DRENMARSE-414716 format. One record per residue: residue in one letter; x, y, z of N, C-alpha, C in turn; residue number from 0. Coordinates in steps of 0.2 Angstrom, whole numbers. Atoms other than C-alpha are relative to their C-alpha. Layout:
a X Y Z X Y Z X Y Z NUM
...
This chain:
x 3 -6 2 158 -227 -378 -4 -1 -6 0
x 2 0 5 155 -229 -395 -6 -4 0 1
x 6 5 1 143 -244 -393 -5 2 4 2
x 6 -3 -5 133 -235 -379 -3 6 -6 3
x 3 -6 5 131 -219 -393 -3 -3 -5 4
x 4 1 6 126 -230 -407 -6 -3 3 5
x 5 3 -4 114 -240 -394 -6 6 1 6
x 4 -5 -3 107 -224 -390 -4 4 -7 7
x 1 -4 5 105 -216 -408 -9 -4 -2 8
x 6 1 0 90 -228 -412 -7 2 5 9
x 7 -1 -4 79 -223 -397 -1 7 -1 10
x 0 -7 0 83 -205 -400 -6 0 -7 11
x 3 -1 6 76 -207 -419 -6 -2 1 12
x 8 2 1 62 -218 -414 -5 5 4 13
x 3 -5 -3 57 -204 -401 -2 6 -5 14
x 3 -5 4 58 -191 -414 -6 -1 -4 15
x 5 2 4 47 -199 -425 -7 -2 3 16
x 7 -1 -4 34 -203 -412 -3 7 1 17
x 2 -8 -2 34 -185 -408 -4 3 -6 18
x 1 -2 8 32 -181 -427 -8 -2 -2 19
x 5 2 2 18 -193 -428 -7 2 5 20
x 6 -3 -4 8 -187 -413 -2 6 -2 21
x 2 -7 3 9 -169 -420 -5 -1 -5 22
x 6 2 6 1 -176 -436 -7 -2 4 23
x 6 3 -4 -12 -185 -426 -5 5 2 24
x 4 -6 -4 -17 -171 -415 -3 6 -6 25
x 2 -6 6 -18 -158 -430 -6 -3 -4 26
x 5 3 4 -28 -171 -441 -7 0 4 27
x 5 0 -5 -40 -173 -425 -3 7 -1 28
x 3 -8 1 -42 -152 -425 -3 0 -7 29
x 1 -3 6 -43 -152 -443 -7 -1 -3 30
x 6 3 2 -60 -162 -445 -4 5 1 31
x 6 -4 -2 -72 -151 -436 2 7 -2 32
x -1 -6 1 -62 -136 -441 -1 0 -8 33
x 2 0 7 -63 -140 -459 -8 0 -2 34
x 8 -2 2 -82 -143 -458 -3 7 1 35
x 1 -8 0 -85 -126 -452 4 5 -5 36
x -3 -5 5 -73 -118 -465 -3 -2 -5 37
x 2 1 6 -78 -127 -479 -8 -3 -1 38
x 7 2 1 -95 -136 -478 -5 4 3 39
x 5 -2 -3 -105 -127 -466 -1 9 -3 40
x 2 -7 4 -104 -109 -473 -4 -2 -6 41
x 4 1 5 -110 -114 -490 -7 -4 1 42
x 7 3 -3 -124 -124 -481 -5 7 2 43
x 4 -6 -1 -129 -106 -474 -2 3 -6 44
x 1 -6 6 -128 -97 -490 -6 -4 -4 45
x 5 4 5 -138 -112 -500 -7 1 4 46
x 7 0 -5 -152 -110 -484 -3 8 -3 47
x 2 -6 1 -153 -91 -490 1 4 5 48
x -4 -7 -5 -141 -82 -476 2 3 -5 49
x -3 -6 4 -134 -67 -481 9 -1 0 50
x -9 1 0 -114 -65 -485 2 3 5 51
x -3 -4 -8 -113 -54 -469 1 -7 4 52
x 2 5 -6 -120 -70 -458 6 -6 -3 53
x -5 6 1 -109 -83 -469 8 4 2 54
x -6 -3 -4 -94 -71 -465 2 0 7 55
x -2 0 -6 -96 -68 -449 1 -7 4 56
x -2 8 -3 -96 -89 -445 7 1 0 57
x -5 0 -2 -78 -85 -445 2 3 7 58
x 0 -1 -7 -80 -78 -427 1 -5 4 59
x 1 5 -4 -82 -94 -421 8 -3 2 60
x -8 4 -1 -62 -98 -423 2 5 5 61
x -5 -4 -3 -57 -83 -411 1 -3 7 62
x -3 5 -4 -56 -95 -397 6 -4 0 63
x -4 3 2 -46 -103 -406 7 3 -1 64
x -6 -4 1 -34 -90 -411 2 4 6 65
x -1 -3 -5 -34 -80 -395 2 -6 5 66
x -3 4 -5 -26 -95 -386 6 3 4 67
x -6 -1 -5 -11 -86 -380 -5 5 6 68
x 3 -4 -4 -24 -76 -368 1 -3 7 69
x 0 5 -5 -24 -91 -357 5 -4 0 70
x -5 3 0 -8 -99 -362 4 -1 7 71
x -4 -1 -6 0 -92 -347 -2 -4 5 72
x 2 4 -4 -11 -101 -336 1 -7 -1 73
x -1 9 0 -9 -119 -343 7 0 1 74
x -8 0 -1 11 -116 -344 1 0 9 75
x 0 -1 -8 9 -112 -325 -3 -7 3 76
x 3 6 -1 -1 -127 -322 3 -6 0 77
x -3 5 3 8 -139 -332 7 -1 2 78
x -7 -1 -1 26 -134 -330 3 -1 -7 79
x -5 3 6 40 -140 -341 0 -9 0 80
x 0 7 0 35 -158 -339 -3 -3 -5 81
x 3 2 5 33 -167 -354 -7 -5 2 82
x 5 5 -1 23 -181 -346 -8 4 0 83
x 6 -5 -2 10 -167 -339 -3 2 -8 84
x 1 -4 7 10 -159 -359 -3 -5 -2 85
x 2 6 3 7 -177 -366 -7 -2 2 86
x 4 4 -4 -7 -182 -354 -8 6 -2 87
x 6 -5 2 -17 -164 -357 -3 -1 -8 88
x 0 -1 7 -14 -165 -375 -6 -5 -4 89
x 3 7 1 -22 -183 -377 -7 2 3 90
x 6 -1 -2 -36 -178 -365 -4 5 -5 91
x 3 -4 4 -41 -164 -374 -2 -1 -7 92
x 3 2 8 -41 -171 -392 -6 -4 1 93
x 3 6 -1 -51 -185 -385 -9 6 2 94
x 7 -5 -3 -65 -171 -376 -3 3 -8 95
x 2 -2 6 -66 -163 -393 -4 -5 -4 96
x 4 4 5 -72 -177 -402 -6 -2 5 97
x 6 0 -6 -85 -180 -387 -4 7 -2 98
x 4 -7 1 -90 -160 -390 -5 0 -6 99
x 2 0 5 -93 -163 -407 -9 -3 -1 100
x 7 2 -1 -109 -173 -402 -5 5 3 101
x 5 -5 -2 -116 -158 -394 -5 3 -6 102
x 4 -1 8 -121 -154 -413 -8 -3 -1 103
x 5 4 2 -133 -167 -413 -8 3 0 104
x 9 -3 -1 -151 -158 -407 0 7 -3 105
x -1 -6 4 -146 -143 -418 -3 -1 -7 106
x 2 2 6 -155 -140 -434 5 6 -4 107
x -3 -4 5 -143 -130 -446 -3 5 -4 108
x 6 -6 5 -157 -121 -456 -3 6 5 109
x 4 -4 -5 -166 -114 -440 4 3 5 110
x -3 -3 -7 -152 -112 -426 8 0 -3 111
x -8 -1 1 -135 -106 -434 2 3 5 112
x -3 -3 -6 -133 -95 -418 3 -6 3 113
x -2 5 -6 -133 -111 -406 5 -3 -4 114
x -7 5 2 -122 -121 -418 7 5 -1 115
x -6 -2 0 -110 -107 -419 3 1 7 116
x -1 -1 -8 -110 -106 -400 4 -6 2 117
x -4 7 -1 -105 -125 -400 7 0 -2 118
x -6 1 1 -93 -124 -411 6 6 3 119
x -5 -5 -3 -84 -108 -402 3 -4 6 120
x -3 4 -5 -83 -120 -387 4 -5 -1 121
x -4 7 2 -76 -135 -396 7 4 -3 122
x -9 -3 0 -62 -123 -403 3 2 5 123
x -5 -2 -7 -58 -117 -386 3 -6 4 124
x -4 6 -3 -55 -135 -381 6 -2 -6 125
x -6 2 4 -44 -138 -397 5 6 1 126
x -6 -5 -3 -34 -120 -394 3 -2 7 127
x -4 1 -7 -29 -126 -376 3 -7 -2 128
x -4 6 1 -24 -143 -384 5 2 -5 129
x -4 -4 2 -14 -133 -396 5 2 3 130
x -5 -4 -3 -5 -124 -383 5 -6 5 131
x -4 7 -3 -2 -142 -373 5 -3 -4 132
x -4 4 5 6 -149 -389 5 5 -2 133
x -5 -2 2 16 -134 -392 6 0 8 134
x -3 1 -6 22 -136 -373 4 -6 0 135
x -3 7 1 26 -155 -376 5 1 -6 136
x -4 1 6 35 -151 -392 8 6 3 137
x -7 -3 -2 47 -138 -383 2 -2 8 138
x -3 4 -6 49 -149 -368 4 -5 -2 139
x -5 7 1 56 -163 -379 5 1 -5 140
x -4 -1 5 64 -156 -395 5 6 1 141
x -5 -7 2 79 -143 -399 -1 3 -5 142
x 1 -3 7 78 -131 -412 -1 -3 -5 143
x 1 2 7 82 -141 -426 -6 -5 0 144
x 6 4 2 68 -154 -422 -6 4 0 145
x 7 -3 -1 56 -141 -419 0 5 -6 146
x 1 -3 7 59 -135 -437 -3 -5 -5 147
x 3 4 4 52 -151 -444 -7 0 2 148
x 7 2 -3 36 -150 -432 -6 3 -5 149
x 6 -4 1 26 -137 -442 -2 -4 -8 150
x 0 3 4 28 -147 -457 -5 -5 0 151
x 5 5 -4 20 -162 -449 -7 0 1 152
x 5 -5 -1 7 -151 -442 -5 1 -6 153
x 4 -2 5 2 -144 -458 -2 -6 -5 154
x 3 5 3 0 -161 -467 -7 -2 4 155
x 7 2 -3 -12 -167 -454 -5 4 1 156
x 5 -5 1 -22 -151 -456 -3 -2 -7 157
x 2 0 7 -23 -154 -475 -3 -5 0 158
x 3 7 0 -27 -172 -473 -7 -1 3 159
x 7 0 -4 -42 -168 -461 -4 3 -6 160
x 4 -5 6 -49 -155 -475 -1 -4 -5 161
x 3 5 7 -48 -170 -489 -4 -4 1 162
x 7 3 -3 -58 -181 -478 -5 1 1 163
x 6 -2 0 -70 -170 -474 -2 2 -7 164
x 2 -2 8 -71 -164 -493 -2 -6 -3 165
x 3 8 3 -73 -183 -498 -6 -2 4 166
x 6 2 -3 -86 -186 -486 -6 5 -2 167
x 4 -5 3 -94 -170 -493 -4 -2 -6 168
x 1 2 7 -94 -175 -510 -4 -6 0 169
x 3 7 -1 -99 -193 -506 -8 2 3 170
x 7 -2 -3 -115 -184 -497 -1 -3 8 171
x 0 2 -7 -111 -191 -480 0 5 4 172
x -1 -8 -3 -108 -172 -474 -4 4 -4 173
x 3 -6 3 -119 -159 -479 -8 -1 -2 174
x 8 4 1 -137 -171 -481 -2 0 7 175
x 2 1 -7 -142 -178 -465 2 2 4 176
x -4 -5 -6 -138 -167 -450 4 -4 6 177
x -1 5 -6 -138 -181 -437 6 -6 -4 178
x -6 5 3 -127 -194 -448 7 4 -2 179
x -6 -3 2 -115 -181 -453 4 2 8 180
x -3 -1 -7 -112 -176 -433 4 -7 3 181
x -3 8 -2 -108 -195 -429 5 1 -4 182
x -7 0 5 -97 -196 -444 6 5 2 183
x -4 -5 -3 -88 -180 -438 3 -3 7 184
x -3 2 -6 -86 -186 -421 3 -7 -1 185
x -5 6 1 -79 -202 -426 5 1 -4 186
x -6 -1 3 -67 -195 -438 4 4 4 187
x -5 -2 -5 -61 -184 -425 3 -5 5 188
x -4 4 -5 -60 -198 -412 5 -4 -2 189
x -5 3 2 -50 -208 -422 9 1 1 190
x -7 -3 -1 -33 -198 -423 1 2 7 191
x -2 -2 -7 -36 -191 -406 2 -6 5 192
x -2 6 -4 -34 -208 -398 7 0 -3 193
x -7 1 2 -17 -209 -409 4 5 3 194
x -5 -4 -3 -10 -195 -400 4 -4 6 195
x -3 3 -7 -6 -208 -386 7 -2 -4 196
x -7 2 4 9 -211 -399 4 5 4 197
x -5 -4 -3 19 -196 -390 3 -5 5 198
x -2 3 -7 31 -203 -379 2 4 6 199
x -1 -5 -9 31 -198 -359 6 3 -1 200
x -5 -4 -2 49 -194 -359 2 3 -7 201
x -4 -3 6 60 -184 -372 6 -5 -1 202
x -5 5 2 71 -192 -383 7 3 2 203
x -7 -1 -2 90 -190 -381 2 9 -2 204
x 1 -7 3 87 -172 -392 -3 4 6 205
x 4 -4 -4 83 -161 -377 -3 7 -2 206
x 1 -5 1 74 -145 -378 5 5 2 207
x -5 -6 0 83 -127 -377 2 0 7 208
x -2 0 -6 92 -129 -360 -2 6 5 209
x 1 -5 -3 86 -112 -356 -7 0 4 210
x 7 2 -4 69 -117 -352 0 -4 6 211
x 3 4 -6 64 -122 -334 -3 -4 -1 212
x 6 4 -1 55 -136 -328 -6 2 2 213
x 5 -2 -1 43 -127 -321 0 9 1 214
x 0 -9 -1 41 -107 -324 -4 3 3 215
x 4 -5 -6 36 -95 -311 1 6 1 216
x -2 -7 1 42 -79 -316 -7 3 -1 217
x 6 -3 1 28 -66 -315 -1 2 -6 218
x 5 -3 6 15 -61 -328 4 7 -3 219
x -1 -7 4 23 -43 -330 8 -1 -3 220
x -6 -2 4 39 -49 -336 -1 -5 -8 221
x 2 4 6 30 -58 -351 1 3 -6 222
x -2 -4 5 29 -45 -361 7 1 -3 223
x -7 0 3 48 -42 -363 2 -6 -2 224
x -2 7 2 50 -59 -365 -2 -3 -7 225
x 3 0 7 39 -60 -380 3 3 -5 226
x -2 -4 3 47 -48 -387 8 1 -1 227
x -9 0 -1 67 -51 -384 3 -1 -6 228
x -2 0 6 69 -56 -402 -2 8 -3 229
x 2 -8 3 71 -38 -412 -3 -3 -8 230
x 4 1 7 65 -49 -428 -6 0 1 231
x 6 3 -2 49 -54 -419 -6 7 -2 232
x 4 -5 3 40 -36 -423 -2 -1 -9 233
x 0 0 8 43 -38 -443 -3 -7 -1 234
x 4 6 2 37 -57 -440 -7 3 0 235
x 7 -1 1 19 -49 -436 -1 3 -3 236
x 2 -2 4 19 -38 -447 -1 -3 -8 237
x 0 4 3 22 -50 -460 -6 -4 -2 238
x 7 3 -1 7 -59 -452 -5 4 -2 239
x 5 -6 1 -3 -43 -452 -4 0 -8 240
x 2 0 7 -1 -41 -470 -2 -7 -4 241
x 2 8 4 0 -60 -479 -4 -3 4 242
x 6 3 0 -12 -68 -468 -7 5 0 243
x 4 -3 0 -23 -53 -468 -3 -1 -6 244
x 2 2 8 -23 -55 -487 -2 -6 0 245
x 3 6 1 -26 -73 -486 -8 -1 4 246
x 6 2 -2 -40 -73 -474 -5 5 -3 247
x 5 -3 3 -49 -58 -483 -3 -4 -7 248
x 3 4 6 -50 -71 -499 -3 -5 2 249
x 4 7 -2 -54 -86 -490 -7 2 5 250
x 6 -2 -2 -67 -77 -481 -7 2 -4 251
x 5 0 4 -75 -72 -496 -1 -7 -5 252
x 0 6 4 -73 -89 -505 -6 -3 -1 253
x 8 2 -1 -90 -96 -499 -4 2 -4 254
x 3 -3 5 -99 -84 -507 1 1 -6 255
x -3 -1 6 -89 -83 -522 -2 -6 -3 256
x 1 7 5 -92 -102 -525 -7 0 -2 257
x 8 0 3 -111 -102 -523 -2 4 -5 258
x 1 -6 5 -112 -86 -533 2 -4 -7 259
x -2 2 8 -102 -94 -547 -4 -7 -2 260
x 4 5 4 -114 -109 -548 2 -9 4 261
x -2 6 -2 -105 -123 -538 -5 -1 7 262
x 3 3 -4 -115 -134 -528 5 -2 8 263
x -4 1 -7 -112 -140 -509 5 -6 -1 264
x -2 6 1 -106 -157 -515 7 2 -3 265
x -6 -3 4 -93 -148 -528 4 4 3 266
x -5 -4 -4 -87 -137 -516 3 -3 5 267
x -5 6 -4 -82 -151 -504 5 -4 -3 268
x -6 3 4 -73 -159 -518 4 5 -3 269
x -7 -6 2 -64 -144 -525 3 4 4 270
x -5 -3 -5 -61 -133 -511 3 -6 6 271
x -4 4 -6 -58 -147 -496 5 -5 -3 272
x -6 6 2 -51 -162 -507 6 3 -5 273
x -2 -2 5 -43 -153 -522 6 6 5 274
x -4 -5 -4 -37 -138 -513 4 -3 5 275
x -5 3 -6 -31 -147 -497 4 -4 -3 276
x -3 5 1 -23 -160 -508 6 5 -4 277
x -7 -5 1 -12 -144 -515 2 2 8 278
x -2 -3 -7 -12 -138 -496 5 -6 2 279
x -4 4 -2 -4 -155 -493 7 0 -3 280
x -6 -2 3 9 -153 -506 4 6 2 281
x -4 -6 -3 12 -135 -499 3 -1 5 282
x -3 2 -5 16 -142 -483 6 -4 -1 283
x -6 4 0 29 -154 -488 5 5 -5 284
x -4 -5 4 35 -140 -501 3 4 5 285
x -3 -5 -5 37 -128 -487 5 -2 6 286
x -5 3 -4 46 -139 -476 6 -1 -3 287
x -7 -1 3 57 -142 -489 3 6 -1 288
x -2 -8 1 60 -123 -493 3 1 6 289
x -4 -2 -7 64 -119 -475 5 -4 3 290
x -6 2 -1 77 -131 -473 3 0 -5 291
x -6 0 5 85 -128 -488 2 9 0 292
x -2 -7 0 84 -108 -488 -3 3 7 293
x 2 -2 -8 78 -103 -469 -7 4 -2 294
x 6 -3 -1 62 -96 -463 -2 7 -3 295
x 2 -7 4 63 -77 -470 0 0 -6 296
x 1 1 7 66 -82 -487 -4 -3 -1 297
x 5 4 1 54 -94 -487 -8 4 0 298
x 6 -5 1 42 -81 -482 -1 4 -4 299
x -1 -6 3 47 -68 -493 -2 -4 -7 300
x 2 3 6 44 -82 -507 -6 -1 -2 301
x 7 2 -2 28 -87 -502 -6 7 -2 302
x 6 -6 1 21 -69 -501 1 3 -6 303
x -2 -2 7 29 -64 -518 -6 -3 -5 304
x 5 3 5 18 -78 -526 -5 0 2 305
x 8 -2 -1 2 -74 -517 -2 6 -4 306
x 2 -7 1 4 -57 -522 -1 0 -8 307
x 0 2 8 7 -62 -541 -7 -3 -2 308
x 7 4 1 -8 -74 -540 -6 4 -1 309
x 5 -5 -1 -20 -61 -533 0 6 -5 310
x -1 -4 4 -14 -49 -544 -3 -1 -9 311
x 2 3 5 -17 -59 -560 -8 0 0 312
x 8 1 -1 -34 -63 -552 -4 6 -2 313
x 5 -7 1 -40 -45 -551 0 3 -8 314
x -1 -1 8 -33 -42 -569 -5 -4 -6 315
x 3 5 4 -42 -56 -577 -7 -1 2 316
x 7 2 -4 -58 -56 -566 -4 0 -5 317
x 4 0 7 -68 -50 -582 0 -5 -4 318
x 0 4 5 -62 -63 -593 -1 -6 2 319
x 0 9 -2 -63 -80 -583 -5 0 6 320
x 5 1 -5 -77 -76 -571 -5 -6 -2 321
x 5 6 1 -87 -92 -567 4 -5 5 322
x -1 3 -3 -84 -108 -559 7 -2 -1 323
x -9 2 0 -66 -111 -565 3 6 5 324
x -3 -4 -4 -62 -95 -558 -1 -1 8 325
x 1 1 -8 -70 -99 -540 5 -6 1 326
x -5 7 -2 -59 -116 -541 6 1 1 327
x -8 -1 1 -43 -109 -546 2 5 7 328
x -1 -5 -5 -44 -94 -533 -1 -2 5 329
x 0 2 -6 -48 -107 -520 6 -4 2 330
x -5 3 0 -34 -118 -525 7 5 2 331
x -6 -5 -1 -21 -103 -526 0 2 9 332
x 2 -3 -7 -27 -97 -507 2 -6 4 333
x -3 3 -4 -25 -114 -500 7 -3 0 334
x -7 0 0 -8 -117 -507 5 5 3 335
x -3 -6 -3 -2 -101 -502 0 -1 8 336
x 0 1 -7 -9 -103 -485 5 -4 4 337
x -4 5 -3 0 -119 -481 6 2 -1 338
x -8 -1 -1 16 -115 -487 2 6 4 339
x 0 -6 -5 15 -98 -477 1 -4 6 340
x 0 4 -7 12 -109 -461 4 -3 3 341
x -7 4 -2 27 -119 -462 5 5 2 342
x -5 -3 -3 40 -106 -461 -1 5 6 343
x 1 -6 -5 30 -94 -450 0 -4 7 344
x 0 4 -7 27 -108 -436 6 -1 2 345
x -6 3 0 44 -114 -439 6 6 4 346
x -3 -5 -4 51 -97 -434 -3 2 7 347
x 2 -1 -6 39 -95 -420 3 -4 6 348
x -2 4 -6 44 -112 -411 9 1 1 349
x -5 -3 -2 61 -107 -414 4 7 4 350
x -1 -6 -5 61 -90 -406 -3 0 6 351
x 3 0 -6 52 -96 -391 4 -4 5 352
x -4 4 -4 63 -100 -377 1 3 6 353
x 0 -2 -7 66 -96 -359 -4 -1 5 354
x 3 2 -5 55 -94 -345 -7 0 -3 355
x 5 1 1 40 -91 -355 -2 -2 -7 356
x 0 4 6 43 -102 -370 -6 -1 -4 357
x 6 3 2 25 -109 -371 -4 7 -2 358
x 5 -6 0 15 -92 -369 3 3 -6 359
x -3 -4 5 27 -84 -381 -1 -3 -7 360
x 3 4 8 23 -98 -396 -6 1 0 361
x 7 0 0 5 -96 -391 -2 6 -2 362
x -2 -6 3 7 -77 -393 0 2 -6 363
x -1 -1 6 13 -77 -409 -4 -3 -3 364
x 5 3 3 2 -89 -416 -5 4 0 365
x 7 -4 0 -14 -81 -409 1 8 -4 366
x 2 -6 5 -9 -64 -417 0 -2 -8 367
x 0 2 9 -7 -73 -435 -7 -3 0 368
x 6 1 3 -23 -80 -434 -5 5 3 369
x 4 -4 -2 -32 -66 -425 0 4 -8 370
x -2 -2 6 -26 -57 -441 -6 -3 -5 371
x 2 4 5 -33 -70 -452 -9 0 1 372
x 6 0 0 -49 -72 -444 -5 5 2 373
x 3 -6 -1 -54 -54 -441 -1 2 -8 374
x 0 -1 7 -51 -53 -460 -5 -4 -5 375
x 2 3 1 -60 -66 -463 -9 2 1 376
x 5 -3 -4 -75 -59 -454 -3 6 -3 377
x 3 -5 2 -77 -43 -462 2 1 -7 378
x -1 2 7 -73 -51 -480 -6 2 -4 379
x 6 0 3 -91 -52 -486 -3 8 -1 380
x 3 -9 -1 -95 -33 -480 6 4 -5 381
x -3 -4 5 -79 -26 -489 1 -2 -7 382
x 1 0 8 -81 -35 -505 -5 2 -3 383
x 5 -2 3 -98 -30 -506 -1 8 -2 384
x -1 -8 -1 -94 -11 -502 5 2 -7 385
x -5 -2 4 -79 -10 -513 -1 -3 -7 386
x 0 3 7 -82 -23 -528 4 -5 1 387
x -4 6 -1 -73 -39 -531 6 2 -3 388
x -7 -2 2 -58 -31 -542 2 5 3 389
x -5 -5 -4 -53 -17 -530 0 -4 6 390
x 1 3 -3 -56 -30 -517 7 -4 1 391
x -5 4 2 -44 -42 -525 8 4 -1 392
x -7 -5 1 -31 -27 -528 1 2 7 393
x -3 -2 -8 -31 -22 -509 3 -6 2 394
x -3 6 -1 -27 -41 -505 6 0 -4 395
x -6 0 3 -13 -39 -518 5 4 3 396
x -5 -7 -3 -5 -22 -511 2 -4 7 397
x -2 3 -6 -6 -32 -494 5 -4 1 398
x -6 7 0 3 -48 -498 6 4 -5 399
x -6 -3 1 16 -37 -507 4 5 4 400
x -5 -4 -6 20 -26 -492 3 -6 3 401
x -2 7 -5 20 -44 -482 8 -2 -4 402
x -5 2 2 35 -50 -495 6 5 -1 403
x -7 -6 0 45 -32 -495 2 -2 8 404
x -2 1 -5 45 -34 -477 4 -6 3 405
x -4 7 0 51 -53 -477 6 1 -4 406
x -8 0 2 64 -50 -488 5 5 2 407
x -6 -4 -4 72 -35 -480 3 -4 7 408
x -2 4 -5 72 -47 -466 6 -5 -1 409
x -4 6 3 80 -61 -476 7 1 -4 410
x -6 0 3 93 -51 -485 7 0 3 411
x -7 0 -4 105 -47 -472 2 -6 4 412
x -2 6 -3 106 -65 -467 -2 -1 7 413
x 1 -1 -8 97 -62 -450 -7 -5 2 414
x 6 4 -1 83 -75 -452 2 -5 6 415
x 0 3 -7 80 -84 -435 2 -8 -2 416
x -2 7 1 80 -101 -444 4 -2 -7 417
x -6 0 7 96 -104 -455 -1 -6 -2 418
x -1 6 3 98 -117 -467 4 -6 2 419
x -3 6 -4 105 -133 -463 6 0 -5 420
């Protein structure tokens, strides 16, 4: 018996690492086009003379990605609880996204921002469906302990994609010749998309929550009750509304702030995408370590307090340090806080998703979080123009402070869904 157990351990560990590597690969593939439209394309529009309102409205192309919970139930019913089906769908959608990037080739970013935004919306629709199938695969193959490690690897893949896009922008490979940029983006998306095939077809020895059936077939009317079965979930959504709302507002105004502060597109690619995502990669690692050590709710309270402190300092010192350095520093702080925030939030989402609608529940929680951010980004330019930059930053500081209070209230009674090891 002991010999059989020792022989099974290497297979279990190998399968676990293959899953984490596959998650990293998918998130890296997703991050390449998303980072381009987040970091490079908005300042391209601004440099072409488009208004701050149009630049901020570009965030709306992410809505198909953030609304993935709307059709997650249909995907879950079609694929059921079979790990192999989730794996095949994830691989197919990631490769399809790489092919979809090529639809940008005949378009002109200077004269056709609308059609480019439409293509981006369809592209994010594909990536959103892939994110749902990846969640289904994780929930079908990993137990609660294994799920806690997934967000850190996913966030690391997202950060690395931003770094690669930033380096390419800084070198002039992206942001200059449009056709060259599209071909390069497609290649950078396809390479990690193919690596998604490393996901094992079957689950390792550590199986998913046994309460999750192989093929969920309960009626949709029971979904709302299932999603909110954990009493901590409303507070999790409230933290998202406040914290990710603040992050989204600052992020949505950054392209305008960067250009107005005198940064060139190549510099924005270097500082925003490379340096800030380097901090984001560190934030993903830090977030994973903090979650494993003190739990998800305490981690959320710490990162939201850090965010509130930094935004408050930015509002207080804006008149003294305005300029290129201010834009770079605010970008770095926003990226670092955003990545650290993502890890405990996603860990809590995955661990609270169980039962007949686990995949849809995870998708809805992620959708709620990202809808808040995207809507905040889309109105950031208008809100900052109406209020002024200092009152705008004060508003973001108050929102982050409120999130810290909510998370701390949940963490103090030791009711966090993700307990430390």
